[in-house]
GUZALUM-759357 format. One record per residue (C-alpha): residue in one letter; x, z, y. Coordinates in steps of 0.25 Angstrom, whole numbers, plus 5000, padded with zeros to 4 digits. Layout:
BEGIN
<marmar aa="A" px="X" pz="Z" py="Y"/>
...
end
This chain:
BEGIN
<marmar aa="X" px="5025" pz="5034" py="4623"/>
<marmar aa="X" px="5013" pz="5026" py="4618"/>
<marmar aa="X" px="5017" pz="5011" py="4617"/>
<marmar aa="X" px="5003" pz="5007" py="4618"/>
<marmar aa="X" px="5002" pz="5012" py="4632"/>
<marmar aa="X" px="5011" pz="5001" py="4637"/>
<marmar aa="X" px="5004" pz="4989" py="4643"/>
<marmar aa="X" px="5015" pz="4979" py="4641"/>
<marmar aa="X" px="5024" pz="4977" py="4629"/>
<marmar aa="X" px="5036" pz="4968" py="4630"/>
<marmar aa="X" px="5043" pz="4964" py="4617"/>
<marmar aa="X" px="5058" pz="4960" py="4617"/>
<marmar aa="X" px="5059" pz="4952" py="4604"/>
<marmar aa="X" px="5044" pz="4949" py="4603"/>
<marmar aa="X" px="5046" pz="4938" py="4593"/>
<marmar aa="X" px="5051" pz="4947" py="4582"/>
<marmar aa="X" px="5041" pz="4948" py="4570"/>
<marmar aa="X" px="5040" pz="4963" py="4572"/>
<marmar aa="X" px="5039" pz="4963" py="4587"/>
<marmar aa="X" px="5029" pz="4952" py="4587"/>
<marmar aa="X" px="5019" pz="4960" py="4579"/>
<marmar aa="X" px="5020" pz="4972" py="4589"/>
<marmar aa="X" px="5018" pz="4962" py="4601"/>
<marmar aa="X" px="5006" pz="4957" py="4594"/>
<marmar aa="X" px="5001" pz="4971" py="4593"/>
<marmar aa="X" px="5003" pz="4975" py="4607"/>
<marmar aa="X" px="4996" pz="4962" py="4611"/>
<marmar aa="X" px="4984" pz="4965" py="4602"/>
<marmar aa="X" px="4982" pz="4978" py="4609"/>
<marmar aa="X" px="4982" pz="4972" py="4623"/>
<marmar aa="X" px="4996" pz="4974" py="4628"/>
<marmar aa="X" px="5004" pz="4965" py="4637"/>
<marmar aa="X" px="5014" pz="4959" py="4627"/>
<marmar aa="X" px="5026" pz="4951" py="4631"/>
<marmar aa="X" px="5040" pz="4948" py="4624"/>
<marmar aa="X" px="5053" pz="4941" py="4623"/>
<marmar aa="X" px="5059" pz="4934" py="4611"/>
<marmar aa="X" px="5072" pz="4926" py="4610"/>
<marmar aa="X" px="5065" pz="4913" py="4604"/>
<marmar aa="X" px="5052" pz="4907" py="4602"/>
<marmar aa="X" px="5047" pz="4908" py="4588"/>
<marmar aa="X" px="5034" pz="4905" py="4580"/>
<marmar aa="X" px="5031" pz="4920" py="4582"/>
<marmar aa="X" px="5033" pz="4921" py="4597"/>
<marmar aa="X" px="5024" pz="4908" py="4598"/>
<marmar aa="X" px="5013" pz="4916" py="4591"/>
<marmar aa="X" px="5014" pz="4928" py="4600"/>
<marmar aa="X" px="5013" pz="4919" py="4612"/>
<marmar aa="X" px="5001" pz="4913" py="4607"/>
<marmar aa="X" px="4995" pz="4927" py="4605"/>
<marmar aa="X" px="4997" pz="4929" py="4620"/>
<marmar aa="X" px="5011" pz="4936" py="4620"/>
<marmar aa="X" px="5021" pz="4931" py="4630"/>
<marmar aa="X" px="5035" pz="4929" py="4626"/>
<marmar aa="X" px="5048" pz="4925" py="4633"/>
<marmar aa="X" px="5061" pz="4920" py="4627"/>
<marmar aa="X" px="5070" pz="4924" py="4637"/>
<marmar aa="X" px="5076" pz="4938" py="4638"/>
<marmar aa="X" px="5078" pz="4938" py="4654"/>
<marmar aa="X" px="5072" pz="4950" py="4660"/>
<marmar aa="X" px="5065" pz="4942" py="4671"/>
<marmar aa="X" px="5056" pz="4935" py="4660"/>
<marmar aa="X" px="5049" pz="4949" py="4658"/>
<marmar aa="X" px="5035" pz="4948" py="4664"/>
<marmar aa="X" px="5032" pz="4958" py="4675"/>
<marmar aa="X" px="5022" pz="4967" py="4668"/>
<marmar aa="X" px="5032" pz="4970" py="4658"/>
<marmar aa="X" px="5042" pz="4975" py="4669"/>
<marmar aa="X" px="5032" pz="4987" py="4670"/>
<marmar aa="X" px="5040" pz="4998" py="4662"/>
<marmar aa="X" px="5029" pz="5008" py="4661"/>
<marmar aa="X" px="5019" pz="4998" py="4655"/>
<marmar aa="X" px="5029" pz="4990" py="4646"/>
<marmar aa="X" px="5034" pz="4993" py="4632"/>
<marmar aa="X" px="5046" pz="4985" py="4628"/>
<marmar aa="X" px="5047" pz="4982" py="4613"/>
<marmar aa="X" px="5060" pz="4976" py="4607"/>
<marmar aa="X" px="5066" pz="4973" py="4594"/>
<marmar aa="X" px="5080" pz="4977" py="4589"/>
<marmar aa="X" px="5083" pz="4963" py="4587"/>
<marmar aa="X" px="5084" pz="4961" py="4602"/>
<marmar aa="X" px="5099" pz="4962" py="4606"/>
<marmar aa="X" px="5102" pz="4974" py="4615"/>
<marmar aa="X" px="5107" pz="4966" py="4627"/>
<marmar aa="X" px="5094" pz="4958" py="4627"/>
<marmar aa="X" px="5090" pz="4956" py="4642"/>
<marmar aa="X" px="5076" pz="4960" py="4642"/>
<marmar aa="X" px="5078" pz="4972" py="4632"/>
<marmar aa="X" px="5090" pz="4977" py="4641"/>
<marmar aa="X" px="5081" pz="4976" py="4653"/>
<marmar aa="X" px="5070" pz="4984" py="4647"/>
<marmar aa="X" px="5080" pz="4995" py="4642"/>
<marmar aa="X" px="5087" pz="4996" py="4655"/>
<marmar aa="X" px="5074" pz="4997" py="4663"/>
<marmar aa="X" px="5069" pz="5008" py="4653"/>
<marmar aa="X" px="5057" pz="5001" py="4648"/>
<marmar aa="X" px="5049" pz="5007" py="4636"/>
<marmar aa="X" px="5056" pz="5000" py="4624"/>
<marmar aa="X" px="5053" pz="5001" py="4610"/>
<marmar aa="X" px="5058" pz="4994" py="4597"/>
<marmar aa="X" px="5048" pz="4986" py="4589"/>
<marmar aa="X" px="5049" pz="4997" py="4578"/>
<marmar aa="X" px="5046" pz="5008" py="4587"/>
<marmar aa="X" px="5034" pz="5001" py="4592"/>
<marmar aa="X" px="5029" pz="4999" py="4578"/>
<marmar aa="X" px="5031" pz="5013" py="4575"/>
<marmar aa="X" px="5023" pz="5017" py="4586"/>
<marmar aa="X" px="5012" pz="5008" py="4583"/>
<marmar aa="X" px="5011" pz="5011" py="4568"/>
<marmar aa="X" px="5013" pz="5026" py="4568"/>
<marmar aa="X" px="4999" pz="5030" py="4571"/>
<marmar aa="X" px="4994" pz="5021" py="4559"/>
<marmar aa="X" px="4997" pz="5021" py="4544"/>
<marmar aa="X" px="5009" pz="5013" py="4544"/>
<marmar aa="X" px="5013" pz="5004" py="4532"/>
<marmar aa="X" px="5028" pz="5002" py="4534"/>
<marmar aa="X" px="5034" pz="4991" py="4526"/>
<marmar aa="X" px="5049" pz="4991" py="4525"/>
<marmar aa="X" px="5060" pz="4984" py="4517"/>
<marmar aa="X" px="5072" pz="4974" py="4519"/>
<marmar aa="X" px="5063" pz="4963" py="4513"/>
<marmar aa="X" px="5049" pz="4961" py="4510"/>
<marmar aa="X" px="5043" pz="4970" py="4521"/>
<marmar aa="X" px="5036" pz="4959" py="4529"/>
<marmar aa="X" px="5029" pz="4953" py="4517"/>
<marmar aa="X" px="5025" pz="4967" py="4512"/>
<marmar aa="X" px="5020" pz="4971" py="4526"/>
<marmar aa="X" px="5012" pz="4959" py="4528"/>
<marmar aa="X" px="5006" pz="4959" py="4514"/>
<marmar aa="X" px="5003" pz="4974" py="4516"/>
<marmar aa="X" px="4996" pz="4971" py="4529"/>
<marmar aa="X" px="4988" pz="4960" py="4522"/>
<marmar aa="X" px="4983" pz="4969" py="4511"/>
<marmar aa="X" px="4978" pz="4979" py="4521"/>
<marmar aa="X" px="4972" pz="4968" py="4529"/>
<marmar aa="X" px="4964" pz="4963" py="4517"/>
<marmar aa="X" px="4959" pz="4978" py="4514"/>
<marmar aa="X" px="4950" pz="4987" py="4520"/>
<marmar aa="X" px="4962" pz="4995" py="4526"/>
<marmar aa="X" px="4967" pz="4984" py="4535"/>
<marmar aa="X" px="4980" pz="4987" py="4543"/>
<marmar aa="X" px="4988" pz="4984" py="4555"/>
<marmar aa="X" px="5002" pz="4977" py="4553"/>
<marmar aa="X" px="5015" pz="4974" py="4560"/>
<marmar aa="X" px="5022" pz="4964" py="4551"/>
<marmar aa="X" px="5035" pz="4958" py="4551"/>
<marmar aa="X" px="5030" pz="4944" py="4547"/>
<marmar aa="X" px="5018" pz="4935" py="4550"/>
<marmar aa="X" px="5008" pz="4938" py="4540"/>
<marmar aa="X" px="5001" pz="4924" py="4536"/>
<marmar aa="X" px="4988" pz="4930" py="4533"/>
<marmar aa="X" px="4987" pz="4934" py="4548"/>
<marmar aa="X" px="4997" pz="4926" py="4555"/>
<marmar aa="X" px="5003" pz="4938" py="4562"/>
<marmar aa="X" px="5012" pz="4950" py="4560"/>
<marmar aa="X" px="5002" pz="4960" py="4567"/>
<marmar aa="X" px="4989" pz="4965" py="4560"/>
<marmar aa="X" px="4980" pz="4974" py="4567"/>
<marmar aa="X" px="4968" pz="4983" py="4563"/>
<marmar aa="X" px="4959" pz="4991" py="4571"/>
<marmar aa="X" px="4955" pz="5000" py="4560"/>
<marmar aa="X" px="4966" pz="5001" py="4550"/>
<marmar aa="X" px="4976" pz="5013" py="4550"/>
<marmar aa="X" px="4987" pz="5005" py="4543"/>
<marmar aa="X" px="4998" pz="4997" py="4549"/>
<marmar aa="X" px="5008" pz="4989" py="4541"/>
<marmar aa="X" px="5022" pz="4988" py="4547"/>
<marmar aa="X" px="5034" pz="4981" py="4543"/>
<marmar aa="X" px="5045" pz="4991" py="4544"/>
<marmar aa="X" px="5058" pz="4985" py="4548"/>
<marmar aa="X" px="5071" pz="4991" py="4544"/>
<marmar aa="X" px="5079" pz="4982" py="4554"/>
<marmar aa="X" px="5085" pz="4992" py="4565"/>
<marmar aa="X" px="5078" pz="5003" py="4557"/>
<marmar aa="X" px="5065" pz="4999" py="4564"/>
<marmar aa="X" px="5056" pz="5005" py="4553"/>
<marmar aa="X" px="5060" pz="5019" py="4556"/>
<marmar aa="X" px="5050" pz="5019" py="4567"/>
<marmar aa="X" px="5039" pz="5018" py="4557"/>
<marmar aa="X" px="5032" pz="5030" py="4550"/>
<marmar aa="X" px="5023" pz="5023" py="4539"/>
<marmar aa="X" px="5012" pz="5029" py="4530"/>
<marmar aa="X" px="5016" pz="5019" py="4520"/>
<marmar aa="X" px="5030" pz="5012" py="4519"/>
<marmar aa="X" px="5035" pz="5001" py="4510"/>
<marmar aa="X" px="5050" pz="4998" py="4507"/>
<marmar aa="X" px="5052" pz="4985" py="4500"/>
<marmar aa="X" px="5067" pz="4984" py="4500"/>
<marmar aa="X" px="5080" pz="4990" py="4506"/>
<marmar aa="X" px="5090" pz="4979" py="4504"/>
<marmar aa="X" px="5102" pz="4979" py="4513"/>
<marmar aa="X" px="5099" pz="4972" py="4526"/>
<marmar aa="X" px="5101" pz="4974" py="4541"/>
<marmar aa="X" px="5115" pz="4979" py="4538"/>
<marmar aa="X" px="5118" pz="4976" py="4553"/>
<marmar aa="X" px="5108" pz="4987" py="4556"/>
<marmar aa="X" px="5111" pz="4997" py="4544"/>
<marmar aa="X" px="5125" pz="4994" py="4540"/>
<marmar aa="X" px="5123" pz="4998" py="4526"/>
<marmar aa="X" px="5112" pz="4997" py="4516"/>
<marmar aa="X" px="5112" pz="5012" py="4514"/>
<marmar aa="X" px="5108" pz="5013" py="4529"/>
<marmar aa="X" px="5097" pz="5004" py="4527"/>
<marmar aa="X" px="5092" pz="5011" py="4515"/>
<marmar aa="X" px="5093" pz="5024" py="4523"/>
<marmar aa="X" px="5084" pz="5019" py="4534"/>
<marmar aa="X" px="5074" pz="5014" py="4524"/>
<marmar aa="X" px="5074" pz="5029" py="4518"/>
<marmar aa="X" px="5071" pz="5034" py="4533"/>
<marmar aa="X" px="5060" pz="5024" py="4534"/>
<marmar aa="X" px="5052" pz="5029" py="4522"/>
<marmar aa="X" px="5054" pz="5043" py="4526"/>
<marmar aa="X" px="5046" pz="5040" py="4538"/>
<marmar aa="X" px="5034" pz="5037" py="4530"/>
<marmar aa="X" px="5023" pz="5046" py="4534"/>
<marmar aa="X" px="5021" pz="5059" py="4525"/>
<marmar aa="X" px="5012" pz="5056" py="4513"/>
<marmar aa="X" px="5014" pz="5041" py="4515"/>
<marmar aa="X" px="5019" pz="5030" py="4505"/>
<marmar aa="X" px="5031" pz="5022" py="4502"/>
<marmar aa="X" px="5030" pz="5009" py="4494"/>
<marmar aa="X" px="5044" pz="5005" py="4490"/>
<marmar aa="X" px="5051" pz="4995" py="4482"/>
<marmar aa="X" px="5055" pz="5001" py="4468"/>
<marmar aa="X" px="5069" pz="5005" py="4468"/>
<marmar aa="X" px="5071" pz="5008" py="4483"/>
<marmar aa="X" px="5078" pz="5021" py="4485"/>
<marmar aa="X" px="5067" pz="5027" py="4494"/>
<marmar aa="X" px="5061" pz="5041" py="4491"/>
<marmar aa="X" px="5055" pz="5047" py="4503"/>
<marmar aa="X" px="5048" pz="5061" py="4502"/>
<marmar aa="X" px="5034" pz="5064" py="4506"/>
<marmar aa="X" px="5028" pz="5051" py="4503"/>
<marmar aa="X" px="5022" pz="5043" py="4492"/>
<marmar aa="X" px="5031" pz="5033" py="4485"/>
<marmar aa="X" px="5027" pz="5020" py="4479"/>
<marmar aa="X" px="5037" pz="5010" py="4472"/>
<marmar aa="X" px="5034" pz="4995" py="4470"/>
<marmar aa="X" px="5041" pz="4984" py="4463"/>
<marmar aa="X" px="5039" pz="4969" py="4459"/>
<marmar aa="X" px="5038" pz="4972" py="4444"/>
<marmar aa="X" px="5045" pz="4985" py="4441"/>
<marmar aa="X" px="5035" pz="4994" py="4433"/>
<marmar aa="X" px="5041" pz="5007" py="4438"/>
<marmar aa="X" px="5036" pz="5004" py="4452"/>
<marmar aa="X" px="5023" pz="5010" py="4457"/>
<marmar aa="X" px="5018" pz="4996" py="4461"/>
<marmar aa="X" px="5023" pz="4983" py="4454"/>
<marmar aa="X" px="5019" pz="4970" py="4449"/>
<marmar aa="X" px="5017" pz="4965" py="4434"/>
<marmar aa="X" px="5012" pz="4952" py="4428"/>
<marmar aa="X" px="5018" pz="4945" py="4440"/>
<marmar aa="X" px="5015" pz="4930" py="4439"/>
<marmar aa="X" px="5019" pz="4918" py="4447"/>
<marmar aa="X" px="5007" pz="4909" py="4448"/>
<marmar aa="X" px="5008" pz="4896" py="4456"/>
<marmar aa="X" px="5018" pz="4902" py="4465"/>
<marmar aa="X" px="5011" pz="4915" py="4468"/>
<marmar aa="X" px="5012" pz="4929" py="4460"/>
<marmar aa="X" px="5001" pz="4936" py="4453"/>
<marmar aa="X" px="5004" pz="4951" py="4448"/>
<marmar aa="X" px="4998" pz="4964" py="4444"/>
<marmar aa="X" px="5001" pz="4975" py="4453"/>
<marmar aa="X" px="5004" pz="4989" py="4446"/>
<marmar aa="X" px="5002" pz="5001" py="4455"/>
<marmar aa="X" px="5001" pz="5016" py="4452"/>
<marmar aa="X" px="4986" pz="5016" py="4449"/>
<marmar aa="X" px="4985" pz="5003" py="4441"/>
<marmar aa="X" px="4987" pz="4988" py="4442"/>
<marmar aa="X" px="4981" pz="4977" py="4450"/>
<marmar aa="X" px="4981" pz="4964" py="4442"/>
<marmar aa="X" px="4982" pz="4950" py="4446"/>
<marmar aa="X" px="4986" pz="4951" py="4461"/>
<marmar aa="X" px="4989" pz="4937" py="4467"/>
<marmar aa="X" px="4999" pz="4937" py="4478"/>
<marmar aa="X" px="4997" pz="4924" py="4487"/>
<marmar aa="X" px="5011" pz="4926" py="4493"/>
<marmar aa="X" px="5022" pz="4919" py="4485"/>
<marmar aa="X" px="5035" pz="4925" py="4481"/>
<marmar aa="X" px="5039" pz="4936" py="4470"/>
<marmar aa="X" px="5045" pz="4945" py="4481"/>
<marmar aa="X" px="5031" pz="4945" py="4487"/>
<marmar aa="X" px="5025" pz="4951" py="4475"/>
<marmar aa="X" px="5034" pz="4963" py="4477"/>
<marmar aa="X" px="5030" pz="4963" py="4491"/>
<marmar aa="X" px="5015" pz="4962" py="4487"/>
<marmar aa="X" px="5017" pz="4974" py="4478"/>
<marmar aa="X" px="5023" pz="4983" py="4490"/>
<marmar aa="X" px="5011" pz="4979" py="4499"/>
<marmar aa="X" px="5001" pz="4981" py="4488"/>
<marmar aa="X" px="5007" pz="4995" py="4485"/>
<marmar aa="X" px="5005" pz="4999" py="4500"/>
<marmar aa="X" px="4991" pz="4993" py="4499"/>
<marmar aa="X" px="4987" pz="5001" py="4487"/>
<marmar aa="X" px="4993" pz="5014" py="4492"/>
<marmar aa="X" px="4985" pz="5012" py="4505"/>
<marmar aa="X" px="4972" pz="5011" py="4497"/>
<marmar aa="X" px="4970" pz="4996" py="4497"/>
<marmar aa="X" px="4962" pz="4991" py="4485"/>
<marmar aa="X" px="4966" pz="4982" py="4474"/>
<marmar aa="X" px="4956" pz="4970" py="4478"/>
<marmar aa="X" px="4961" pz="4971" py="4493"/>
<marmar aa="X" px="4975" pz="4970" py="4488"/>
<marmar aa="X" px="4972" pz="4958" py="4479"/>
<marmar aa="X" px="4966" pz="4950" py="4490"/>
<marmar aa="X" px="4977" pz="4953" py="4500"/>
<marmar aa="X" px="4988" pz="4949" py="4490"/>
<marmar aa="X" px="4980" pz="4936" py="4486"/>
<marmar aa="X" px="4978" pz="4931" py="4501"/>
<marmar aa="X" px="4992" pz="4936" py="4507"/>
<marmar aa="X" px="4998" pz="4923" py="4514"/>
<marmar aa="X" px="5011" pz="4929" py="4517"/>
<marmar aa="X" px="5020" pz="4931" py="4529"/>
<marmar aa="X" px="5027" pz="4920" py="4538"/>
<marmar aa="X" px="5041" pz="4917" py="4533"/>
<marmar aa="X" px="5040" pz="4926" py="4521"/>
<marmar aa="X" px="5039" pz="4916" py="4509"/>
<marmar aa="X" px="5031" pz="4908" py="4518"/>
<marmar aa="X" px="5027" pz="4894" py="4512"/>
<marmar aa="X" px="5028" pz="4883" py="4522"/>
<marmar aa="X" px="5026" pz="4872" py="4513"/>
<marmar aa="X" px="5020" pz="4873" py="4499"/>
<marmar aa="X" px="5018" pz="4860" py="4492"/>
<marmar aa="X" px="5021" pz="4854" py="4478"/>
<marmar aa="X" px="5032" pz="4845" py="4485"/>
<marmar aa="X" px="5039" pz="4856" py="4493"/>
<marmar aa="X" px="5039" pz="4870" py="4497"/>
<marmar aa="X" px="5044" pz="4877" py="4509"/>
<marmar aa="X" px="5044" pz="4892" py="4510"/>
<marmar aa="X" px="5049" pz="4900" py="4523"/>
<marmar aa="X" px="5055" pz="4914" py="4520"/>
<marmar aa="X" px="5061" pz="4925" py="4529"/>
<marmar aa="X" px="5071" pz="4930" py="4519"/>
<marmar aa="X" px="5084" pz="4934" py="4525"/>
<marmar aa="X" px="5090" pz="4944" py="4516"/>
<marmar aa="X" px="5096" pz="4940" py="4502"/>
<marmar aa="X" px="5086" pz="4948" py="4495"/>
<marmar aa="X" px="5074" pz="4941" py="4502"/>
<marmar aa="X" px="5081" pz="4927" py="4500"/>
<marmar aa="X" px="5082" pz="4930" py="4485"/>
<marmar aa="X" px="5067" pz="4935" py="4484"/>
<marmar aa="X" px="5062" pz="4923" py="4492"/>
<marmar aa="X" px="5071" pz="4912" py="4485"/>
<marmar aa="X" px="5068" pz="4918" py="4471"/>
<marmar aa="X" px="5053" pz="4918" py="4474"/>
<marmar aa="X" px="5053" pz="4903" py="4478"/>
<marmar aa="X" px="5061" pz="4900" py="4465"/>
<marmar aa="X" px="5051" pz="4907" py="4457"/>
<marmar aa="X" px="5039" pz="4899" py="4463"/>
<marmar aa="X" px="5047" pz="4886" py="4463"/>
<marmar aa="X" px="5056" pz="4887" py="4451"/>
<marmar aa="X" px="5058" pz="4871" py="4449"/>
<marmar aa="X" px="5060" pz="4868" py="4464"/>
<marmar aa="X" px="5072" pz="4867" py="4472"/>
<marmar aa="X" px="5073" pz="4878" py="4482"/>
<marmar aa="X" px="5079" pz="4875" py="4496"/>
<marmar aa="X" px="5082" pz="4887" py="4505"/>
<marmar aa="X" px="5086" pz="4887" py="4520"/>
<marmar aa="X" px="5091" pz="4901" py="4524"/>
<marmar aa="X" px="5095" pz="4906" py="4538"/>
<marmar aa="X" px="5103" pz="4919" py="4536"/>
<marmar aa="X" px="5099" pz="4930" py="4546"/>
<marmar aa="X" px="5110" pz="4938" py="4553"/>
<marmar aa="X" px="5125" pz="4937" py="4552"/>
<marmar aa="X" px="5125" pz="4952" py="4547"/>
<marmar aa="X" px="5115" pz="4949" py="4536"/>
<marmar aa="X" px="5122" pz="4936" py="4532"/>
<marmar aa="X" px="5135" pz="4944" py="4531"/>
<marmar aa="X" px="5130" pz="4956" py="4524"/>
<marmar aa="X" px="5122" pz="4948" py="4513"/>
<marmar aa="X" px="5129" pz="4935" py="4512"/>
<marmar aa="X" px="5131" pz="4937" py="4496"/>
<marmar aa="X" px="5116" pz="4940" py="4495"/>
<marmar aa="X" px="5112" pz="4928" py="4503"/>
<marmar aa="X" px="5120" pz="4919" py="4494"/>
<marmar aa="X" px="5114" pz="4924" py="4481"/>
<marmar aa="X" px="5100" pz="4923" py="4486"/>
<marmar aa="X" px="5102" pz="4909" py="4492"/>
<marmar aa="X" px="5108" pz="4904" py="4479"/>
<marmar aa="X" px="5094" pz="4905" py="4473"/>
<marmar aa="X" px="5091" pz="4892" py="4481"/>
<marmar aa="X" px="5093" pz="4878" py="4476"/>
<marmar aa="X" px="5097" pz="4874" py="4490"/>
<marmar aa="X" px="5101" pz="4882" py="4503"/>
<marmar aa="X" px="5102" pz="4878" py="4517"/>
<marmar aa="X" px="5108" pz="4889" py="4525"/>
<marmar aa="X" px="5106" pz="4890" py="4540"/>
<marmar aa="X" px="5115" pz="4898" py="4550"/>
<marmar aa="X" px="5113" pz="4913" py="4551"/>
<marmar aa="X" px="5102" pz="4917" py="4561"/>
<marmar aa="X" px="5109" pz="4928" py="4570"/>
<marmar aa="X" px="5097" pz="4935" py="4575"/>
<marmar aa="X" px="5103" pz="4947" py="4583"/>
<marmar aa="X" px="5117" pz="4945" py="4578"/>
<marmar aa="X" px="5130" pz="4939" py="4582"/>
<marmar aa="X" px="5138" pz="4930" py="4573"/>
<marmar aa="X" px="5148" pz="4937" py="4563"/>
<marmar aa="X" px="5161" pz="4930" py="4560"/>
<marmar aa="X" px="5161" pz="4924" py="4546"/>
<marmar aa="X" px="5146" pz="4926" py="4544"/>
<marmar aa="X" px="5138" pz="4913" py="4544"/>
<marmar aa="X" px="5129" pz="4906" py="4534"/>
<marmar aa="X" px="5141" pz="4900" py="4526"/>
<marmar aa="X" px="5144" pz="4914" py="4522"/>
<marmar aa="X" px="5131" pz="4914" py="4513"/>
<marmar aa="X" px="5134" pz="4900" py="4508"/>
<marmar aa="X" px="5148" pz="4904" py="4504"/>
<marmar aa="X" px="5143" pz="4914" py="4494"/>
<marmar aa="X" px="5132" pz="4906" py="4487"/>
<marmar aa="X" px="5134" pz="4899" py="4474"/>
<marmar aa="X" px="5125" pz="4887" py="4477"/>
<marmar aa="X" px="5128" pz="4878" py="4489"/>
<marmar aa="X" px="5120" pz="4878" py="4502"/>
<marmar aa="X" px="5122" pz="4872" py="4516"/>
<marmar aa="X" px="5122" pz="4877" py="4530"/>
<marmar aa="X" px="5113" pz="4870" py="4540"/>
<marmar aa="X" px="5110" pz="4872" py="4554"/>
<marmar aa="X" px="5095" pz="4874" py="4559"/>
<marmar aa="X" px="5096" pz="4861" py="4567"/>
<marmar aa="X" px="5100" pz="4853" py="4554"/>
<marmar aa="X" px="5090" pz="4860" py="4545"/>
<marmar aa="X" px="5078" pz="4851" py="4547"/>
<marmar aa="X" px="5086" pz="4839" py="4544"/>
<marmar aa="X" px="5091" pz="4845" py="4531"/>
<marmar aa="X" px="5077" pz="4848" py="4527"/>
<marmar aa="X" px="5072" pz="4834" py="4530"/>
<marmar aa="X" px="5083" pz="4829" py="4521"/>
<marmar aa="X" px="5083" pz="4839" py="4510"/>
<marmar aa="X" px="5076" pz="4839" py="4496"/>
<marmar aa="X" px="5067" pz="4851" py="4497"/>
<marmar aa="X" px="5057" pz="4857" py="4486"/>
<marmar aa="X" px="5056" pz="4871" py="4490"/>
<marmar aa="X" px="5062" pz="4876" py="4504"/>
<marmar aa="X" px="5064" pz="4890" py="4508"/>
<marmar aa="X" px="5068" pz="4894" py="4523"/>
<marmar aa="X" px="5074" pz="4908" py="4523"/>
<marmar aa="X" px="5078" pz="4917" py="4534"/>
<marmar aa="X" px="5074" pz="4926" py="4545"/>
<marmar aa="X" px="5081" pz="4919" py="4557"/>
<marmar aa="X" px="5075" pz="4907" py="4565"/>
<marmar aa="X" px="5074" pz="4899" py="4552"/>
<marmar aa="X" px="5059" pz="4901" py="4554"/>
<marmar aa="X" px="5060" pz="4890" py="4565"/>
<marmar aa="X" px="5064" pz="4880" py="4555"/>
<marmar aa="X" px="5052" pz="4882" py="4546"/>
<marmar aa="X" px="5042" pz="4874" py="4553"/>
<marmar aa="X" px="5051" pz="4862" py="4555"/>
<marmar aa="X" px="5055" pz="4863" py="4540"/>
<marmar aa="X" px="5040" pz="4863" py="4536"/>
<marmar aa="X" px="5037" pz="4851" py="4544"/>
<marmar aa="X" px="5048" pz="4843" py="4538"/>
<marmar aa="X" px="5044" pz="4847" py="4524"/>
<marmar aa="X" px="5029" pz="4845" py="4526"/>
<marmar aa="X" px="5032" pz="4831" py="4531"/>
<marmar aa="X" px="5040" pz="4829" py="4518"/>
<marmar aa="X" px="5028" pz="4833" py="4509"/>
<marmar aa="X" px="5019" pz="4824" py="4517"/>
end
């Protein structure tokens, strides 16, 4: 089956960040593209402006007639869609050609030189920065990203000439096992998605299986200390400041909220690199992306330019307001380690400011499994407003709610509903504000920004 032979592509869950990149790809090559999603978001609105029609009802009679032609229609779905979804059940019962998002990504990327970037944290920033470096070089690239790269205002990058494709390799539902990259990156293997894996050991085993799928003679770039030793490929370790790694930073300096560093690599040192994207963790992400670039033949000056003009990723340490009076940063962090890195980075940049965080926990299982870790990370804040858990695909678990996190914290916080939040922001004394989480907290970002901008004026 050649998926590019289908005339019509129907997406069940088109508003997902990974799904939307593939939808944009099929639209770009001239296919009829249509999709369903549960709710309207900024991303679905952007897709509609690009000419992709979307419905927000799962009733079968909402499916347009041309997509009822089974021989000409491919149905792409995300594992986040429940199995009893009305449209998905219809497509399955009628024996349509169905493919998971990850399978489609594997089909599209296998003929090219894939750069698959995996990890429980950091993969979106590393993949976006890697793609940006390639775009700023003579090599160029295609890319399917898990976030909206601000330099391009999209999660899909296309090239008519480049053999390279940068892929966000997602461990959720073992999706990345559909990929066979030429170059792979693993940023982290912390316990996560235990609703899928059960135990951390099973998660680690799946990462081992992923790196075994690197094409023979290919390359693995991995965070120093991760237990990954596949055979038949070239291994390259990286670290923020650990000299035993193959790639690491030295002379790290924080200058006006941004980092400058020297990049040590196996063939020497590139001095005075300036990263235009804030956050200490993003220096580490930049080292990973730079390692890939140098391995693939990108020269030092191309690398220097790209690091200096990278604008970041929407919802990844995303400055919404940056003034002397007030700062507002939006971040996707939804795991204890990510929260720790994000809050620590903000405290390093603004050591004398009061840091207020609004956190929306994501998933009942994740809250249950990591309540202690969430409490420890959120204790770094000076003030915490905690929203109710965003359930996503899950049903409630008895005894698991946001108060479970509060009960384990040393500092005090308060629980607030989404409906009450805007009024609390109006009344609060804010110096530096962080919105944190992977649920629908993003819908509150713009209203919060409007209130804070009015306060500045």
